[in-house]
C-alpha positions, 0 to 999 in steps of 0.5 A, spaced: 675 761 290 679 754 291 681 750 286 684 743 286 680 738 290 680 731 289 675 726 288 676 723 294 675 728 299 669 729 303 665 735 301 660 737 306 655 743 305 652 747 311 646 752 310 642 756 315 642 763 317 638 770 318 640 770 325 646 769 329 641 763 332 641 759 326 649 760 324 652 759 331 649 752 332 651 750 325 658 752 326 658 748 333 657 742 328 662 744 323 667 744 328 666 738 332 666 734 325 673 737 323 675 735 330 673 728 329 676 727 322 682 731 323 687 728 318 682 726 313 680 730 307 675 734 309 672 740 306 666 744 309 663 750 306 657 754 308 651 756 303 648 763 306 644 769 304 648 774 301 646 780 305 646 780 312 650 777 318 651 771 315 658 771 311 661 775 317 660 770 322 661 764 318 668 766 315 670 769 322 670 761 324 674 760 318 669 757 313 668 758 306 662 762 304 658 762 298 652 767 298 645 766 295 639 770 294 634 769 299 627 771 301 623 770 308 618 765 308 611 768 311 605 765 313 601 771 311 602 776 305 605 783 305 608 787 300 615 783 300 612 777 299 612 777 291 619 780 290 621 774 296 618 769 292 623 771 286 629 771 291 627 764 293 627 762 286 634 765 284 637 762 291 635 755 289 638 755 282 644 758 285 644 753 290 644 747 285 650 750 281 654 751 288 652 744 290 654 741 284 660 745 282 663 744 289 661 736 289 658 736 296 656 729 298 651 732 304 648 738 306 646 739 313 641 745 314 641 749 321 635 752 319 632 759 317 629 761 311 635 762 308 636 754 308 630 752 304 632 753 297 639 750 298 635 744 301 631 744 295 637 744 291 640 738 295 634 734 294 634 736 286 641 733 285 641 727 289 644 730 296 642 727 302 639 733 307 640 733 314 636 738 318 636 740 325 630 744 329 632 748 335 625 750 338 621 746 341 616 746 335 618 746 328 618 752 324 616 753 317 623 752 314 624 746 318 617 743 316 619 744 309 626 742 309 623 735 312 620 734 306 627 734 303 630 730 308 625 725 307 626 725 299 633 724 300 633 718 306 636 724 310 635 725 317 631 730 322 634 732 329 630 736 334 632 739 340 627 737 345 624 729 345 617 733 345 618 735 339 617 729 335 610 729 337 609 735 332 612 731 326 608 726 322 609 719 322 614 719 316 618 725 318 618 721 325 621 715 322 628 719 320 627 724 327 632 723 332 632 728 339 639 730 341 639 737 344 641 744 341 649 744 338 652 749 342 660 751 341 665 748 344 668 755 347 662 755 352 663 748 354 670 750 356 669 757 358 673 760 364 670 764 369 676 768 370 677 770 363 670 773 364 672 777 370 678 779 367 675 782 361 670 785 365 675 788 369 672 786 376 675 782 382 674 775 384 667 773 388 663 779 384 656 777 383 654 778 376 647 778 373 648 777 366 643 781 361 642 778 354 637 781 349 640 777 343 646 780 339 641 786 337 639 787 343 631 787 346 628 794 347 623 791 352 628 788 357 632 794 356 627 798 358 626 794 364 633 794 366 633 802 366 627 802 371 629 797 375 637 799 375 637 801 383 634 795 385 638 790 381 645 793 383 643 792 390 645 785 389 649 784 383 654 788 378 649 788 372 653 786 365 648 789 360 649 787 352 644 792 350 645 791 342 649 796 338 642 800 335 640 801 343 644 805 346 643 806 353 641 812 358 644 808 364 651 811 365 657 805 366 659 804 373 662 800 378 656 796 378 653 797 371 657 794 365 653 796 359 656 793 352 653 794 345 655 787 343 660 782 347 663 777 342 668 772 343 669 773 350 661 771 351 662 764 353 667 767 359 663 772 361 657 767 362 661 762 366 662 768 371 655 770 371 651 768 377 644 769 374 642 770 367 636 775 365 634 774 357 630 772 352 629 765 350 632 764 343 634 757 343 641 758 342 642 762 348 638 758 353 642 752 351 649 756 352 646 758 358 644 751 360 651 748 358 654 752 363 649 750 368 646 757 369 640 759 373 635 764 368 630 769 368 626 769 362 622 774 358 620 771 352 619 774 345 611 774 345 605 777 341 604 779 334 610 778 329 612 771 333 610 764 332 611 763 340 617 759 339 620 763 345 615 762 350 615 755 348 622 754 349 621 758 356 616 753 359 620 747 358 626 750 362 621 753 367 618 746 368 625 742 368 626 747 374 632 751 370 628 758 369 623 763 372 619 765 366 615 772 365 610 773 360 604 777 358 602 782 364 606 779 368 612 783 365 613 789 369 618 792 373 616 791 379 615 783 378 623 783 375 626 787 381 622 782 386 624 776 382 631 778 382 631 779 389 628 773 391 633 769 387 639 773 389 637 772 396 635 764 396 642 761 395 638 754 395 634 756 389 639 758 385 642 751 386 637 748 384 635 751 378 643 751 376 643 743 377 637 742 373 640 747 367 646 743 368 642 736 367 639 739 360 646 742 358 649 736 358 646 733 352 652 735 346 648 735 340 654 738 336 658 731 338 651 727 336 650 730 330 657 730 327 657 723 329 651 721 325 655 725 319 661 721 320 657 715 320 654 717 313 661 717 310 664 711 314 659 707 311 660 709 304 668 708 305 667 701 307 662 700 301 667 703 296 662 708 294 666 715 296 669 718 289 667 722 283 660 722 283 
């Protein structure tokens, strides 16, 4: 553990996790903050789950990581509810200890069940809480964390303006709509590097299929059933998930990958069309590069419907086509892809609508709000030992 931090250093804690979608947007804000405060005494660390992918993703980004016990928040009872409750309590006390010892001045939360104990801990020790909601409607973690933001005179950031209507009057007073944070690697992506990684020649038309970092069985099955049709128009680049091996052999026009890591921004830049779920992080990364999308949101039992809401927003804006419910069939997928492949004007209109959404730079906006918080303290001579 690092030592020797002096009292005038700006120390900011980040939290969030459980999925990459709750980590990557936070990393985007952290990187933007580092860029803005370059040359200043800034230290950023992350509080996340002591199991799962959190540590790996955060440390790969060069950020110090502290693991705490975490338990999933549920709206229903299961056999895991009781042990998870005690993990949440243990996580709270662990977060209190970390925040006090590391002298954090502010906590930024990107959500997910992992974030609740650190936000509660920050409120308990008098540290301001800033929290961001990625989805169209607030999840349970955000609803809880909003209380801590309100208690500490913090702020609530929302990706969509419409999300503000879901908040109560007190929360609305500290809420701002700003879009979803997207890592700078996407905004500066190079399609040429994507083609080079894929070993494809310039001008090749690419359909990028994304089921998330863990893959999506439904989308994988649809691709398998329609591959002959899809490859008549496109080279299909398919991220299918490490635990979901594909039965389709790789070929000149079908490129399967369990997971595309650092090269993903460039591969996305090279794509003409994207087929995938509608997790908040993925669709905003697509929008940052102005990509038209065909979305198959996760729906039904086991989900609160957030992906459907996200997808409908992009559909209403003209940036995506959406397949849901009984409309999710191999025939419908093949027809939608064929229609889009043969209609350059439609794709261009969707790309323009997508680009319009993606121009909102939430990472810069949130980093600016955090920077302003410390600028005010410096101006008043309040920064220093607590």
